[in-house]
GURO-441521 format. One line per 8 residues: number of its first residue (from 1); their letters; for each residue x, y, z of C-alpha. Coordinates in steps of 0.001 Angstrom, whole numbers, plus 500000, padded with zeros to 6 digits. Example, Ala and Ser with C-alpha at 12.3 -4.5 7.8 and 13.67 -1.06 7.14 Angstrom:
<recs>
1> AS> 512300/495500/507800 ~ 513670/498940/507140
</recs>
This chain:
<recs>
1> XXXXXXXX> 911386/757758/798728 ~ 911729/760083/801721 ~ 914502/762654/801403 ~ 917140/762620/804179 ~ 917199/765418/806759 ~ 919050/768524/805536 ~ 917817/771299/807821 ~ 914797/772331/809852
9> XXXXXXXX> 912684/774433/807505 ~ 910123/777020/808538 ~ 907253/775558/806519 ~ 907496/772256/808375 ~ 907668/774167/811665 ~ 904414/775994/810848 ~ 902694/772772/809780 ~ 903553/771302/813177
17> XXXXXXXX> 901676/774166/814885 ~ 898755/774942/812591 ~ 896141/772989/810684 ~ 896217/774278/807122 ~ 898237/776849/805266 ~ 899594/779881/807171 ~ 900976/783060/805574 ~ 902707/786040/807165
25> XXXXXXXX> 901367/789487/806247 ~ 903884/792322/806652 ~ 902757/795428/808509 ~ 904106/798940/808880 ~ 902665/800108/812191 ~ 904364/803510/812198 ~ 907290/802699/814477 ~ 910770/804228/814323
33> XXXXXXXX> 914099/803139/815871 ~ 916236/804512/818732 ~ 919180/804958/816361 ~ 917000/807009/814014 ~ 915253/809370/816406 ~ 918330/810464/818348 ~ 917811/808310/821442 ~ 920917/806321/820523
41> XXXXXXXX> 921895/807841/817206 ~ 920728/809198/813879 ~ 920327/807767/810417 ~ 919675/804161/811374 ~ 921817/801133/810525 ~ 924223/801868/807687 ~ 922718/799168/805428 ~ 919045/799921/806092
49> XXXXXXXX> 916386/801067/803669 ~ 912949/799812/804731 ~ 911637/800209/801173 ~ 913421/796951/800362 ~ 910861/794815/802209 ~ 907568/796709/802443 ~ 904836/795511/800048 ~ 902581/798114/798377
57> XXXXXXXX> 899744/797526/800847 ~ 902115/798050/803792 ~ 901916/801824/804425 ~ 901512/803920/807565 ~ 898616/805931/806096 ~ 896544/802745/806444 ~ 895393/801231/809711 ~ 896758/797899/810854
65> XXXXXXXX> 893377/796310/810177 ~ 893258/797706/806639 ~ 896807/796575/805869 ~ 895869/793077/807014 ~ 892652/792995/804985 ~ 894500/794128/801857 ~ 897242/791593/802538 ~ 894632/788866/802866
73> XXXXXXXX> 893185/789793/799475 ~ 896659/789616/797979 ~ 897202/786031/799166 ~ 893661/784594/799275 ~ 893454/783788/795542 ~ 896050/781051/796078 ~ 894550/779466/799183 ~ 890981/780541/800030
81> XXXXXXXX> 891172/778897/803473 ~ 894519/780486/804399 ~ 895260/781590/807951 ~ 897523/784536/808686 ~ 900229/785764/811013 ~ 900391/789529/811503 ~ 904047/790352/810884 ~ 905065/793629/812500
89> XXXXXXXX> 908099/794077/810280 ~ 909082/797686/809530 ~ 911523/799303/811961 ~ 911369/798474/815716 ~ 907967/797058/816622 ~ 908330/797136/820408 ~ 909549/800744/820522 ~ 906768/802592/822309
97> XXXXXXXX> 904614/802758/825408 ~ 903068/799535/826626 ~ 899467/800699/826158 ~ 900083/801737/822548 ~ 901842/798464/821808 ~ 898974/796420/823258 ~ 896487/798351/821141 ~ 898412/797645/817919
105> XXXXXXXX> 898919/793945/818624 ~ 895329/793386/819713 ~ 893973/795278/816689 ~ 895870/792821/814506 ~ 894620/789772/816408 ~ 891017/790976/816100 ~ 891138/790670/812299 ~ 889360/787562/811020
113> XXXXXXXX> 891768/784805/810037 ~ 894754/786174/811989 ~ 896046/783373/814214 ~ 899166/784915/815699 ~ 901836/787608/815774 ~ 905407/787851/814555 ~ 907088/790921/816043 ~ 910335/792178/814555
121> XXXXXXXX> 912417/794295/816924 ~ 915823/795168/818358 ~ 917308/793389/821389 ~ 917649/796693/823288 ~ 913964/797632/822909 ~ 912076/795114/825043 ~ 911068/795691/828641 ~ 910217/793159/831322
129> XXXXXXXX> 906668/794573/831357 ~ 906258/793993/827615 ~ 907699/790467/827795 ~ 905337/789613/830659 ~ 902417/790816/828522 ~ 903605/788814/825498 ~ 903969/785735/827711 ~ 900296/786097/828687
137> XXXXXXXX> 899352/786588/825041 ~ 901365/783527/824039 ~ 899119/781370/826188 ~ 896212/782367/823944 ~ 897780/782601/820488 ~ 900977/782136/818489 ~ 903671/784732/819318 ~ 907159/784855/817824
145> XXXXXXXX> 909506/787721/818744 ~ 912157/788156/816069 ~ 915327/790005/817045 ~ 917683/791709/814632 ~ 920996/790311/815855 ~ 922854/790982/812552 ~ 926261/790001/813984 ~ 927786/788529/817140
153> XXXXXXXX> 930827/790831/816882 ~ 930677/794138/818750 ~ 933211/795710/816376 ~ 930884/794972/813452 ~ 927819/796164/815378 ~ 929499/799511/816013 ~ 930606/799792/812408 ~ 927084/799330/811055
161> XXXXXXXX> 925604/801711/813676 ~ 923386/799151/815357 ~ 923495/800935/818716 ~ 923476/797733/820766 ~ 925971/795040/821766 ~ 926012/791267/821505 ~ 925465/791183/825271 ~ 922186/793040/824681
169> XXXXXXXX> 921206/790372/822157 ~ 921995/787493/824487 ~ 920090/789096/827350 ~ 916973/789817/825263 ~ 916828/786326/823750 ~ 917312/784620/827112 ~ 914714/786792/828886 ~ 912232/786147/826083
177> XXXXXXXX> 912759/782393/825987 ~ 912633/782131/829789 ~ 909019/783319/829616 ~ 908109/780579/827135 ~ 907884/782959/824161 ~ 909164/781712/820818 ~ 912252/783647/819857 ~ 913743/784273/816406
185> XXXXXXXX> 916984/785858/815239 ~ 918219/787545/812079 ~ 921828/787738/810877 ~ 923518/789223/807808 ~ 926357/787181/806303 ~ 929205/789145/804726 ~ 929179/792394/806695 ~ 932332/794504/806170
193> XXXXXXXX> 935266/793320/808246 ~ 933972/789771/808705 ~ 935833/786963/806948 ~ 934399/783593/806001 ~ 936051/782151/809115 ~ 934389/784823/811272 ~ 931017/784090/809695 ~ 931183/780334/810235
201> XXXXXXXX> 932422/780805/813808 ~ 929312/782931/814400 ~ 927129/779832/814031 ~ 928422/778375/817293 ~ 927815/781652/819128 ~ 924270/781940/817780 ~ 923683/778305/818767 ~ 924556/779111/822388
209> XXXXXXXX> 921415/781211/822933 ~ 917852/779802/823070 ~ 916629/780724/819592 ~ 913692/778886/818050 ~ 914147/780277/814522 ~ 916890/781946/812505 ~ 916886/784032/809334 ~ 920077/784724/807451
217> XXXXXXXX> 920769/786537/804222 ~ 923620/787857/802150 ~ 924890/791412/802500 ~ 923199/793617/799920 ~ 924191/797182/799119 ~ 921096/799346/798745 ~ 921096/802658/796922 ~ 920825/805694/799161
225> XXXXXXXX> 922244/804021/802275 ~ 925402/805009/804097 ~ 926877/801591/803446 ~ 926450/802062/799690 ~ 928362/805327/799994 ~ 931078/803605/802033 ~ 931371/800956/799326 ~ 931753/803572/796594
233> XXXXXXXX> 934480/805320/798596 ~ 936304/802208/799881 ~ 935329/799092/797904 ~ 938418/797307/799259 ~ 936673/797105/802663 ~ 933967/794829/801242 ~ 933803/791279/799967 ~ 930564/790709/798078
241> XXXXXXXX> 929860/787017/797646 ~ 929088/785407/794334 ~ 926113/783085/794602 ~ 928145/779845/794565 ~ 930601/781115/797164 ~ 927749/782320/799343 ~ 926073/778909/799067 ~ 929232/777209/800333
249> XXXXXXXX> 929390/779643/803270 ~ 925735/778960/804123 ~ 926312/775204/804058 ~ 929341/775537/806347 ~ 927322/777794/808668 ~ 924351/775418/808778 ~ 926597/772451/809526 ~ 927916/774302/812593
257> XXXXXXXX> 924450/775303/813851 ~ 922550/773661/816670 ~ 920417/770962/815014 ~ 917041/772063/816422 ~ 917049/775702/815244 ~ 914391/776323/812582 ~ 915854/777996/809479 ~ 913419/780399/807896
265> XXXXXXXX> 915450/782045/805148 ~ 918879/782050/803478 ~ 918444/784807/800910 ~ 917063/788319/800639 ~ 915580/789831/797485 ~ 915700/793624/797277 ~ 913921/795495/794481 ~ 916188/795773/791440
273> XXXXXXXX> 915744/799539/791283 ~ 917210/799821/794803 ~ 919849/797091/794644 ~ 923398/798218/793953 ~ 925105/794822/794433 ~ 925256/791852/794310 ~ 922513/791138/791769 ~ 922145/787365/791494
281> XXXXXXXX> 918734/787326/789823 ~ 917602/784421/792040 ~ 914338/783946/793868 ~ 914320/782360/797314 ~ 912876/779049/796139 ~ 915477/778827/793342 ~ 918309/779349/795798 ~ 916789/776805/798202
289> XXXXXXXX> 916596/774147/795477 ~ 920227/774721/794524 ~ 921272/774725/798172 ~ 919533/771425/798873 ~ 921071/769834/795776 ~ 924545/770937/796836 ~ 924022/769765/800420 ~ 923071/766301/799167
297> XXXXXXXX> 926174/766220/796983 ~ 928314/767041/800021 ~ 926353/764831/802439 ~ 925878/768003/804471 ~ 923127/768554/807038 ~ 922310/770947/809857 ~ 924367/770299/812964 ~ 926825/767910/811311
305> XXXX> 929763/769879/812751 ~ 927958/771299/815779 ~ 929703/770958/819115 ~ 928025/771671/822458
</recs>
């Protein structure tokens, strides 16, 4: 018996665009960020430690081609006929001169089995020239530009040292989508100063911009970050969700989202040696199964409470 619609999942989205299995391979292409190098600030976002999401093969002392080949070996034992998306993930992957950016992207696309690009970046680091180039590239291959939105609240964005505003996010997403380029967003649920009501209200704001995909995950405190230090000094400023409470927030958020947005992720898993809190001990697929079970119990589905 076919299961009722709960939400638009990323796997189904990929199956609609590719024949066969497709896997993203994370890359570290040696970029930095404007709030790390002094252009806008120093030290980066208060929560950020890139070690939390870089696989072992993903290191700047290796070329993009080599990182992709090693990533392919890592995944190929599961699906020998797998295709791959080159995922420019670490730091800000549009932060550089146009010629250097083209070289990196085209090096990735030249690797056998790579069928597209996913480019993670900031909304204040894309130029019209770059977007025009990506629009041309999109006519030949799969291109998804993924923006770190993190929050829709400028007070929160200042607090976490993002160095951009929500207006910057709206402008970047709209200019990207206007060129026919697929556009993704990333948000963190539970940032300091944001209540459950604030978080759920965010869903309507995010729904107002032309996103194709959305990633969300819980706030995690990572050792060695400024936010971890802030938590140790002022824990009363933070509300760290338990897994069941977070699940209820996610369901409420999803119900208020535009029904066509593709939901890629609800959870983040940082290495245990780096994670300060909260430590739920759950893998993504385990959380997804529990989330789907709870949504069926509540007769919840994406867009149920969405209003234009």
